[in-house]
C-alpha positions as CSV (number, residue, x, y, z in Angstrom):
1,M,49.4,91.9,99.7
2,D,52.2,89.1,99.9
3,I,49.7,86.4,98.6
4,T,49.1,88.3,95.4
5,A,52.7,89.3,95.1
6,K,53.7,85.6,95.1
7,F,50.9,85.0,92.5
8,L,52.4,87.7,90.4
9,D,56.0,86.4,91.0
10,I,57.2,89.5,92.5
11,P,59.1,89.7,95.8
12,T,58.1,92.2,98.7
13,I,60.5,93.9,100.9
14,S,59.7,95.9,104.2
15,R,59.7,99.6,104.2
16,A,62.4,99.4,106.9
17,E,64.6,97.6,104.3
18,H,63.7,100.1,101.6
19,Y,64.6,103.2,103.8
20,A,67.8,101.6,105.0
21,R,68.9,101.2,101.3
22,V,67.8,104.8,100.6
23,E,69.7,106.1,103.6
24,S,72.8,104.3,102.5
25,G,72.7,105.9,99.1
26,E,72.4,102.6,97.3
27,K,70.5,102.3,94.1
28,A,67.3,100.1,93.9
29,T,67.9,96.7,92.2
30,G,65.1,97.6,89.7
31,R,61.8,99.4,89.4
32,Y,59.6,99.0,92.5
33,A,56.1,100.0,93.7
34,F,54.5,101.2,96.8
35,I,50.9,99.8,97.1
36,V,48.7,101.6,99.7
37,M,45.0,102.3,100.5
38,G,43.9,105.7,99.4
39,M,42.8,108.4,101.7
40,D,39.2,107.7,100.7
41,G,39.4,104.1,102.0
42,L,37.9,102.9,98.7
43,R,40.7,102.7,96.2
44,Y,44.3,101.6,96.3
45,L,47.2,103.6,95.0
46,W,50.3,102.4,93.2
47,D,53.5,104.5,92.8
48,V,56.2,103.0,90.7
49,R,59.7,104.3,91.2
50,D,63.0,103.7,89.3
51,E,66.4,102.7,90.6
52,D,67.1,106.3,91.5
53,D,63.8,106.5,93.5
54,Q,62.3,108.9,91.0
55,Q,58.5,108.4,90.3
56,I,57.7,107.0,87.0
57,D,54.0,106.4,87.2
58,F,51.2,106.6,89.7
59,G,47.6,105.6,89.6
60,R,44.5,104.4,91.4
61,A,42.9,100.9,91.3
62,S,39.7,99.3,92.6
63,G,41.7,97.0,95.0
64,P,45.2,95.9,96.0
65,T,45.4,93.1,93.4
66,M,44.5,95.4,90.6
67,A,47.0,98.0,91.8
68,Q,49.8,95.3,91.9
69,I,48.9,94.1,88.4
70,A,49.0,97.9,87.2
71,A,52.4,98.4,88.9
72,K,53.8,95.2,87.4
73,G,52.6,96.3,84.1
74,R,54.6,99.5,84.5
75,G,57.7,97.5,85.2
76,A,57.7,97.1,89.0
77,T,60.1,94.3,89.8
78,F,59.3,94.2,93.5
79,F,56.9,95.9,96.1
80,V,57.6,97.8,99.2
81,S,55.1,96.7,101.8
82,E,53.3,99.1,104.2
83,F,55.0,97.5,107.2
């Protein structure tokens, strides 16, 4: 995921960094997206959230790159990695 994120010119932070921010009550610096493999193992999911951690948009794509492109199109300014 990080290689594509660099291609799309979007930074990636770890889930640990993300949850530390949430726990502290600090707002996100912009819209962000989780990109994860779906339960079926065939599609990737994207979940775009706003600065207050509220879901804005959600969808499925055929692969991680397409999910990242979709999330960026919905305003994601950074990704939260799975690890």
